[in-house]
C-alpha positions as CSV (number, residue, x, y, z in Angstrom):
1,X,-82.0,7.4,-45.4
2,X,-79.0,6.5,-47.8
3,X,-79.1,2.5,-48.5
4,X,-75.6,1.5,-49.2
5,X,-75.0,-2.3,-51.3
6,X,-71.3,-3.7,-51.8
7,X,-70.4,-5.4,-54.7
8,X,-66.7,-7.0,-56.4
9,X,-66.1,-6.6,-59.9
10,X,-62.7,-7.9,-62.0
11,X,-62.8,-4.3,-63.1
12,X,-64.2,-0.5,-62.3
13,X,-64.4,1.8,-64.8
14,X,-65.5,5.4,-63.9
15,X,-66.4,7.3,-66.8
16,X,-68.8,5.7,-69.9
17,X,-67.8,8.1,-72.9
18,X,-65.7,6.1,-75.5
19,X,-62.6,5.4,-73.6
20,X,-64.3,3.7,-71.1
21,X,-66.8,1.4,-73.2
22,X,-63.6,0.7,-75.0
23,X,-62.2,-0.6,-71.8
24,X,-65.0,-2.1,-71.2
25,X,-65.2,-4.1,-74.2
26,X,-61.8,-5.3,-73.7
27,X,-62.0,-6.5,-70.4
28,X,-65.8,-8.0,-71.0
29,X,-63.9,-10.0,-74.2
30,X,-61.6,-11.9,-71.5
31,X,-64.0,-12.9,-69.8
32,X,-63.4,-10.2,-67.0
33,X,-66.5,-8.4,-64.7
34,X,-66.5,-4.6,-65.3
35,X,-69.1,-2.5,-63.4
36,X,-68.9,1.7,-65.6
37,X,-69.8,4.8,-63.5
38,X,-71.5,7.5,-65.4
39,X,-72.8,10.5,-63.9
40,X,-73.9,12.2,-67.7
41,X,-75.0,10.9,-70.5
42,X,-73.9,7.2,-71.9
43,X,-71.3,7.8,-74.7
44,X,-69.8,11.2,-73.2
45,X,-68.0,13.8,-74.8
46,X,-67.6,13.2,-78.1
47,X,-71.1,11.7,-78.8
48,X,-72.7,14.2,-77.3
49,X,-71.3,18.0,-77.3
50,X,-67.9,17.3,-79.4
51,X,-66.8,14.8,-82.5
52,X,-70.6,14.0,-83.6
53,X,-72.0,17.5,-82.9
54,X,-69.0,19.4,-84.6
55,X,-68.5,17.6,-88.0
56,X,-72.4,17.3,-88.2
57,X,-72.7,21.1,-87.7
58,X,-69.2,21.0,-90.0
59,X,-70.3,18.8,-92.9
60,X,-73.1,20.7,-94.6
61,X,-70.5,24.1,-94.6
62,X,-67.7,21.9,-96.0
63,X,-70.0,19.9,-98.8
64,X,-71.7,23.6,-99.8
65,X,-67.9,25.4,-100.3
66,X,-66.5,21.6,-102.0
67,X,-69.4,22.5,-104.5
68,X,-69.0,25.9,-104.9
69,X,-65.9,25.0,-106.4
70,X,-67.2,23.2,-109.4
71,X,-68.7,23.6,-112.5
72,X,-72.2,23.1,-113.0
73,X,-72.8,23.4,-109.3
74,X,-71.9,26.3,-107.7
75,X,-75.2,28.5,-108.9
76,X,-77.2,26.0,-107.5
77,X,-75.7,26.1,-104.3
78,X,-75.1,30.1,-103.8
79,X,-77.7,31.0,-101.3
80,X,-77.6,30.2,-97.6
81,X,-77.1,27.4,-95.4
82,X,-80.7,26.0,-93.9
83,X,-79.2,26.1,-90.5
84,X,-83.1,25.2,-89.1
85,X,-81.8,21.7,-90.8
86,X,-78.6,22.0,-90.0
87,X,-79.0,21.9,-86.4
88,X,-82.2,19.5,-86.6
89,X,-79.3,17.3,-88.5
90,X,-77.4,17.7,-85.8
91,X,-79.6,17.2,-83.3
92,X,-80.3,13.6,-85.4
93,X,-76.8,13.0,-84.2
94,X,-76.5,13.1,-80.9
95,X,-80.0,11.3,-80.4
96,X,-81.3,14.4,-79.3
97,X,-78.9,14.2,-76.4
98,X,-80.4,10.9,-75.5
99,X,-78.1,7.6,-74.3
100,X,-81.0,5.0,-74.4
101,X,-79.0,3.4,-77.9
102,X,-75.3,4.0,-76.1
103,X,-77.0,1.9,-72.6
104,X,-78.2,-0.8,-74.5
105,X,-75.1,-1.5,-76.6
106,X,-73.1,-1.4,-73.5
107,X,-75.6,-3.2,-71.2
108,X,-74.8,-6.3,-73.9
109,X,-71.4,-6.9,-73.5
110,X,-72.7,-8.0,-69.9
111,X,-70.8,-5.2,-67.9
112,X,-72.9,-3.2,-65.1
113,X,-73.9,0.5,-65.0
114,X,-73.5,2.6,-62.4
115,X,-75.7,5.9,-62.7
116,X,-74.3,8.7,-60.6
117,X,-71.3,10.3,-58.9
118,X,-67.7,7.9,-58.9
119,X,-65.3,8.5,-56.5
120,X,-61.7,6.7,-55.7
121,X,-62.5,6.2,-51.8
122,X,-59.1,4.0,-51.1
123,X,-57.3,1.3,-52.4
124,X,-59.2,-0.6,-55.4
125,X,-62.2,1.1,-54.0
126,X,-65.2,3.1,-56.1
127,X,-68.1,4.7,-54.0
128,X,-71.2,5.7,-56.3
129,X,-73.2,8.6,-54.9
130,X,-76.9,7.6,-57.3
131,X,-79.4,10.0,-58.4
132,X,-81.8,8.7,-55.9
133,X,-79.1,8.8,-52.9
134,X,-78.5,5.1,-52.9
135,X,-74.9,4.4,-52.6
136,X,-73.1,1.5,-54.1
137,X,-69.7,0.4,-52.4
138,X,-67.7,-1.0,-55.6
139,X,-64.6,-2.9,-54.8
140,X,-61.8,-3.8,-58.1
141,X,-60.3,-7.1,-57.8
142,X,-57.5,-6.2,-60.6
143,X,-58.0,-2.7,-61.8
144,X,-60.3,0.5,-61.6
145,X,-59.7,2.8,-64.9
146,X,-60.2,6.3,-64.9
147,X,-61.4,7.5,-68.4
148,X,-63.3,10.4,-66.7
149,X,-62.0,13.1,-69.4
150,X,-61.2,17.2,-69.6
151,X,-63.3,19.8,-69.7
152,X,-63.1,22.7,-71.3
153,X,-60.7,25.9,-69.3
154,X,-61.5,29.0,-68.8
155,X,-58.8,31.8,-68.0
156,X,-59.3,33.9,-64.9
157,X,-60.5,37.2,-66.4
158,X,-62.7,40.2,-65.2
159,X,-66.5,39.5,-65.9
160,X,-66.2,36.2,-67.2
161,X,-68.1,33.8,-65.2
162,X,-71.3,36.4,-64.8
163,X,-71.0,36.4,-68.9
164,X,-71.8,32.8,-69.3
165,X,-69.2,32.1,-71.9
166,X,-70.2,29.3,-74.6
167,X,-67.8,26.9,-74.1
168,X,-67.0,23.6,-76.5
169,X,-70.6,22.1,-75.1
170,X,-72.6,25.4,-76.0
171,X,-70.8,25.9,-79.2
172,X,-72.0,22.5,-80.3
173,X,-75.1,22.0,-78.8
174,X,-76.6,25.9,-79.1
175,X,-79.9,25.9,-80.6
176,X,-79.5,29.0,-82.4
177,X,-76.6,30.7,-85.3
178,X,-76.0,34.3,-83.0
179,X,-75.4,37.1,-86.0
180,X,-72.0,37.7,-84.5
181,X,-69.7,35.4,-82.5
182,X,-66.4,36.4,-81.2
183,X,-64.2,32.7,-80.6
184,X,-61.7,33.2,-78.0
185,X,-59.0,30.8,-79.2
186,X,-56.9,29.5,-82.2
187,X,-57.0,25.6,-81.4
188,X,-59.1,22.8,-83.0
189,X,-62.1,24.2,-81.6
190,X,-61.7,27.7,-82.5
191,X,-60.9,27.2,-85.9
192,X,-63.5,24.3,-86.2
193,X,-66.7,26.8,-84.6
194,X,-65.5,29.7,-86.4
195,X,-66.2,27.9,-89.9
196,X,-69.7,26.0,-88.7
197,X,-71.1,29.0,-87.6
198,X,-69.6,31.5,-90.3
199,X,-70.7,28.9,-92.5
200,X,-74.5,29.2,-91.1
201,X,-74.9,32.6,-90.7
202,X,-72.6,34.4,-88.0
203,X,-70.5,36.9,-88.7
204,X,-67.1,35.8,-86.7
205,X,-64.1,37.5,-85.2
206,X,-61.5,34.9,-84.0
207,X,-58.9,36.8,-81.0
208,X,-55.6,34.5,-81.4
209,X,-53.0,35.1,-78.7
210,X,-50.4,33.7,-80.7
211,X,-49.3,33.6,-84.2
212,X,-51.4,32.0,-85.9
213,X,-54.9,29.6,-86.2
214,X,-53.2,26.1,-85.4
215,X,-50.2,26.3,-83.8
216,X,-49.2,22.8,-83.1
217,X,-49.6,22.1,-86.9
218,X,-47.4,23.1,-89.5
219,X,-47.5,27.0,-89.8
220,X,-48.5,26.8,-93.1
221,X,-51.6,25.4,-91.6
222,X,-52.6,28.2,-89.9
223,X,-52.1,30.1,-92.4
224,X,-54.5,28.5,-95.0
225,X,-57.2,28.0,-92.5
226,X,-57.1,31.8,-91.5
227,X,-57.1,33.1,-95.6
228,X,-60.2,31.2,-96.1
229,X,-62.0,32.2,-93.0
230,X,-61.3,36.4,-93.7
231,X,-61.9,35.5,-97.2
232,X,-65.6,34.5,-96.3
233,X,-65.5,37.4,-93.9
234,X,-64.3,36.8,-90.5
235,X,-62.1,39.2,-88.5
236,X,-59.2,37.1,-87.6
237,X,-57.1,39.0,-85.3
238,X,-53.6,37.5,-83.8
239,X,-51.1,38.4,-81.4
240,X,-54.4,39.6,-78.9
241,X,-55.1,38.9,-75.5
242,X,-58.1,39.7,-73.8
243,X,-58.9,41.4,-70.8
244,X,-62.0,41.1,-69.9
245,X,-65.6,40.5,-70.6
246,X,-69.1,42.7,-70.3
247,X,-72.1,41.1,-70.2
248,X,-74.3,43.2,-68.3
249,X,-77.2,41.0,-65.8
250,X,-75.5,37.7,-68.1
251,X,-78.4,38.8,-70.8
252,X,-78.0,40.6,-74.4
253,X,-74.5,41.8,-76.3
254,X,-71.2,40.9,-75.3
255,X,-68.3,43.3,-74.9
256,X,-64.7,41.6,-75.2
257,X,-62.5,44.1,-73.8
258,X,-59.0,43.6,-75.1
259,X,-55.5,44.3,-73.7
260,X,-55.4,48.3,-75.1
261,X,-58.4,49.3,-74.1
262,X,-60.1,47.9,-78.1
263,X,-63.9,46.5,-77.7
264,X,-65.5,44.1,-79.9
265,X,-69.4,43.2,-79.1
266,X,-70.8,40.6,-80.0
267,X,-74.1,38.5,-79.4
268,X,-72.1,35.2,-77.7
269,X,-68.3,34.5,-77.1
270,X,-66.9,32.0,-77.1
271,X,-63.6,30.8,-74.8
272,X,-62.2,27.8,-76.9
273,X,-58.8,28.3,-74.7
274,X,-57.9,24.3,-73.4
275,X,-58.7,21.5,-71.0
276,X,-59.0,20.6,-67.9
277,X,-59.0,17.5,-66.0
278,X,-61.9,15.7,-64.7
279,X,-60.3,14.4,-61.8
280,X,-61.1,17.6,-59.1
281,X,-63.6,15.0,-57.5
282,X,-62.9,11.9,-57.8
283,X,-61.4,11.2,-54.3
284,X,-58.1,11.0,-55.8
285,X,-56.4,11.8,-52.6
286,X,-57.9,8.9,-51.3
287,X,-55.0,6.7,-53.0
288,X,-52.2,9.7,-52.4
289,X,-53.1,11.8,-55.7
290,X,-53.7,15.3,-56.1
291,X,-57.4,16.7,-56.5
292,X,-57.6,17.6,-60.2
293,X,-54.6,17.5,-61.7
294,X,-53.3,15.3,-65.0
295,X,-52.7,11.3,-64.0
296,X,-49.1,10.6,-65.6
297,X,-49.1,6.7,-67.0
298,X,-46.3,4.3,-68.5
299,X,-47.3,2.9,-71.4
300,X,-50.0,0.1,-70.5
301,X,-51.8,4.0,-69.4
302,X,-51.2,2.4,-65.7
303,X,-50.8,4.9,-63.1
304,X,-47.0,6.1,-62.2
305,X,-46.6,4.4,-58.8
306,X,-49.8,1.7,-59.1
307,X,-49.8,-1.6,-59.1
308,X,-53.7,-1.5,-60.3
309,X,-54.9,2.1,-61.4
310,X,-55.3,3.3,-64.9
311,X,-55.7,6.3,-66.0
312,X,-56.8,6.6,-69.6
313,X,-57.9,8.8,-72.5
314,X,-57.7,12.5,-71.4
315,X,-57.1,12.2,-68.1
316,X,-53.6,11.3,-68.7
317,X,-53.0,14.5,-70.8
318,X,-50.8,12.1,-73.8
319,X,-53.0,12.9,-76.5
320,X,-56.7,14.4,-76.1
321,X,-58.3,13.3,-79.4
322,X,-61.0,10.6,-79.3
323,X,-59.4,8.0,-81.3
324,X,-55.7,8.2,-79.2
325,X,-58.2,7.6,-76.3
326,X,-60.0,4.5,-77.7
327,X,-56.6,3.1,-78.9
328,X,-55.7,3.9,-75.4
329,X,-58.7,2.2,-73.8
330,X,-57.7,-1.0,-75.8
331,X,-54.6,-0.9,-74.8
332,X,-55.2,-0.9,-70.7
333,X,-57.6,-3.3,-71.4
334,X,-55.8,-5.7,-73.2
335,X,-52.8,-5.3,-70.1
336,X,-55.5,-5.6,-67.4
337,X,-56.7,-9.2,-68.9
338,X,-53.2,-10.0,-69.6
339,X,-52.3,-9.2,-65.6
340,X,-55.4,-10.5,-64.3
341,X,-54.0,-13.8,-66.1
342,X,-51.3,-13.3,-64.2
343,X,-49.1,-12.8,-67.0
344,X,-46.0,-10.5,-66.6
345,X,-45.6,-7.9,-68.8
346,X,-42.3,-7.0,-68.6
347,X,-40.3,-4.1,-69.9
348,X,-42.6,-2.4,-72.6
349,X,-42.0,-2.8,-76.0
350,X,-42.6,0.3,-78.4
351,X,-45.5,-1.1,-80.6
352,X,-46.4,-4.1,-78.4
353,X,-49.9,-5.5,-78.1
354,X,-50.3,-4.7,-74.1
355,X,-47.7,-0.9,-75.2
356,X,-49.7,2.5,-75.9
357,X,-47.2,3.8,-78.2
358,X,-48.9,5.5,-81.0
359,X,-50.4,7.9,-79.2
360,X,-47.2,9.6,-78.5
361,X,-45.3,8.6,-82.2
362,X,-47.2,8.4,-84.4
363,X,-50.6,10.6,-83.8
364,X,-53.2,10.5,-86.7
365,X,-55.3,14.1,-86.7
366,X,-57.9,15.8,-89.1
367,X,-59.3,19.1,-88.4
368,X,-62.4,20.0,-90.3
369,X,-62.0,23.4,-91.0
370,X,-62.6,24.9,-94.6
371,X,-60.7,24.0,-95.9
372,X,-59.1,20.8,-94.1
373,X,-56.1,20.2,-92.2
374,X,-54.4,16.6,-91.3
375,X,-51.4,15.3,-89.9
376,X,-49.7,12.6,-88.3
377,X,-45.9,11.8,-86.4
378,X,-43.8,14.8,-85.6
379,X,-43.8,18.4,-87.4
380,X,-40.1,20.1,-88.7
381,X,-39.7,21.4,-85.7
382,X,-40.4,18.6,-83.6
383,X,-38.5,16.6,-85.4
384,X,-35.5,18.9,-85.2
385,X,-35.8,19.5,-81.2
386,X,-36.0,16.0,-81.1
387,X,-32.7,15.2,-82.3
388,X,-33.2,13.8,-85.7
389,X,-31.4,14.6,-89.1
390,X,-34.4,15.6,-91.3
391,X,-35.4,16.9,-94.4
392,X,-39.1,18.8,-95.0
393,X,-39.8,17.6,-98.6
394,X,-43.4,20.5,-99.3
395,X,-45.3,20.4,-102.0
396,X,-48.2,22.9,-103.2
397,X,-51.0,20.1,-103.6
398,X,-52.1,22.7,-107.5
399,X,-49.2,20.0,-108.9
400,X,-51.4,17.4,-108.5
401,X,-54.1,16.1,-111.7
402,X,-56.6,15.7,-108.9
403,X,-56.3,18.3,-107.3
404,X,-58.1,20.1,-110.3
405,X,-60.6,18.3,-110.8
406,X,-61.9,18.2,-107.5
407,X,-62.1,22.2,-107.4
408,X,-61.9,25.0,-109.4
409,X,-58.7,27.1,-107.8
410,X,-57.5,24.7,-105.6
411,X,-55.7,25.7,-102.4
412,X,-53.2,23.2,-100.7
413,X,-50.1,22.3,-99.5
414,X,-48.2,18.7,-98.3
415,X,-45.4,18.7,-96.0
416,X,-43.2,15.5,-95.6
417,X,-40.3,14.7,-92.8
418,X,-38.1,12.2,-93.3
419,X,-35.4,10.5,-91.2
420,X,-32.8,11.0,-93.0
421,X,-30.3,8.3,-91.4
422,X,-33.2,5.8,-91.3
423,X,-35.1,6.8,-94.9
424,X,-38.8,6.5,-93.2
425,X,-40.9,9.3,-93.2
426,X,-41.6,10.5,-89.3
427,X,-44.6,12.9,-90.4
428,X,-47.0,14.6,-93.3
429,X,-49.3,17.4,-92.3
430,X,-51.6,18.2,-95.4
431,X,-54.0,21.6,-95.9
432,X,-56.7,21.6,-98.7
433,X,-60.3,21.1,-99.6
434,X,-60.5,16.6,-99.6
435,X,-57.3,15.8,-97.1
436,X,-59.3,14.7,-94.0
437,X,-59.0,10.8,-95.7
438,X,-55.3,10.7,-97.1
439,X,-54.1,11.0,-93.4
440,X,-54.7,7.6,-92.9
441,X,-52.6,6.0,-95.6
442,X,-49.7,8.8,-94.2
443,X,-50.1,6.7,-91.2
444,X,-49.5,3.7,-91.9
445,X,-46.5,4.7,-93.2
446,X,-45.4,6.4,-90.2
447,X,-46.4,3.5,-87.7
448,X,-44.7,1.1,-90.1
449,X,-41.7,2.9,-90.4
450,X,-41.9,2.3,-94.6
451,X,-38.7,2.9,-96.1
452,X,-39.0,5.7,-98.6
453,X,-37.5,3.0,-100.9
454,X,-40.7,0.7,-100.4
455,X,-42.9,3.4,-100.4
456,X,-42.2,3.6,-104.3
457,X,-43.5,0.6,-104.5
458,X,-46.9,2.3,-103.1
459,X,-48.4,3.4,-106.9
460,X,-50.8,6.2,-105.8
461,X,-54.1,5.5,-108.2
462,X,-54.7,8.0,-111.1
463,X,-56.2,11.0,-111.3
464,X,-56.4,11.0,-107.3
465,X,-55.3,13.5,-104.0
466,X,-53.5,10.8,-103.1
467,X,-51.2,11.0,-106.2
468,X,-49.4,13.6,-103.3
469,X,-47.5,10.9,-102.4
470,X,-46.3,10.9,-105.8
471,X,-44.9,14.0,-106.2
472,X,-43.6,14.4,-102.1
473,X,-41.1,11.2,-103.1
474,X,-40.5,12.3,-106.3
475,X,-39.4,15.8,-104.6
476,X,-37.4,14.2,-102.0
477,X,-35.5,12.0,-105.1
478,X,-34.4,15.1,-106.7
479,X,-33.5,16.8,-103.3
480,X,-36.2,18.9,-102.6
481,X,-36.3,20.5,-99.2
482,X,-33.9,21.2,-96.3
483,X,-32.3,18.7,-94.4
């Protein structure tokens, strides 16, 4: 017999991943009562199947690669990685897929956690179907925040469903190293997982439908990453499309059939071919929205046409990255609290406390491949499409003293895109070993719209990779690049 209980809160949050947690944190800090609903693990995709496990797998691979380029170390790290130790390290960082610590934190905020599947049931209403058949009827006085994230999207291909392909979840949680791994896709997940599993001993084939890897970044980035994968033994093929997948009985070797008839056999196949919102069964139809759709929002993260429903993180399709979702959550939490207090936020102003701007104007990203890639703001092509009058300044990072000290045979590249009318930086891209930590200085420059004339006074320490900034400014001063 179903037991129904009604509860009322100021805010109801659907999803207890990093995004939902940050909405909870900001709403509770403002003194609002909060209920949060989670059907899987508190901590969400990032903690158990994305950011944390993938970087735990990648860190040993990148550290070994760096060490092999340092005199006095290379001969000590010539052997293979200890795959069992790397996988155990990964398991530690995902708490063996247990969420006790995350639950403890959530409860420490004073929020109420409801385990089960949450669905909207009309305006400001959420129904939770619990694991024991219990049902909770939640009402939100001020806001419901949808923070249910996204899942891997699989193409409609003959044989794929029965072939039990890997998605990002299996790629970050596998307990074994496949002898042969086929990676379908060219984005971040494809590039990072090809890097990780190749380092762990898999023979990797990467199949990219487009012209190259990491197509959302400057073109030279994908070239550097593909070259490194190829030098490590991977077979990187571009301009190819998969027509079918064959795996008899869903076990044993898997065969990927390309358009044109070529067949590639592997032990596992990873499809890293995009994301789809987890909104297909959360009751959107009860509030006039399309189930399974992305949810467009204004800059306070409120769903367009609603005065109470917010969509935060991946579900709004603005920037599908954990750090950007958490940023949105801080903005949304502040906006919910302000409106709950009776404040009128008025016209959204760029960079204001209640306005999400960085999730489209200055999105930073690090891709933890070998070499690393990082960018923030607009690429040259994006800036030109947006109508800016720009100059791109390029730099071979071997011109920086810190690069040679970092690694023998260092290879890397940087690009700075400058708005010629305002003389500010619109975007910066780096690729090379150890450049992941450079992107935050670029983020500050882009978000702060720091004038080029002032950046001359931000003196990089010598001899660090950050001296790339000085070289880029010198190249801009000397008229290098293309307008």
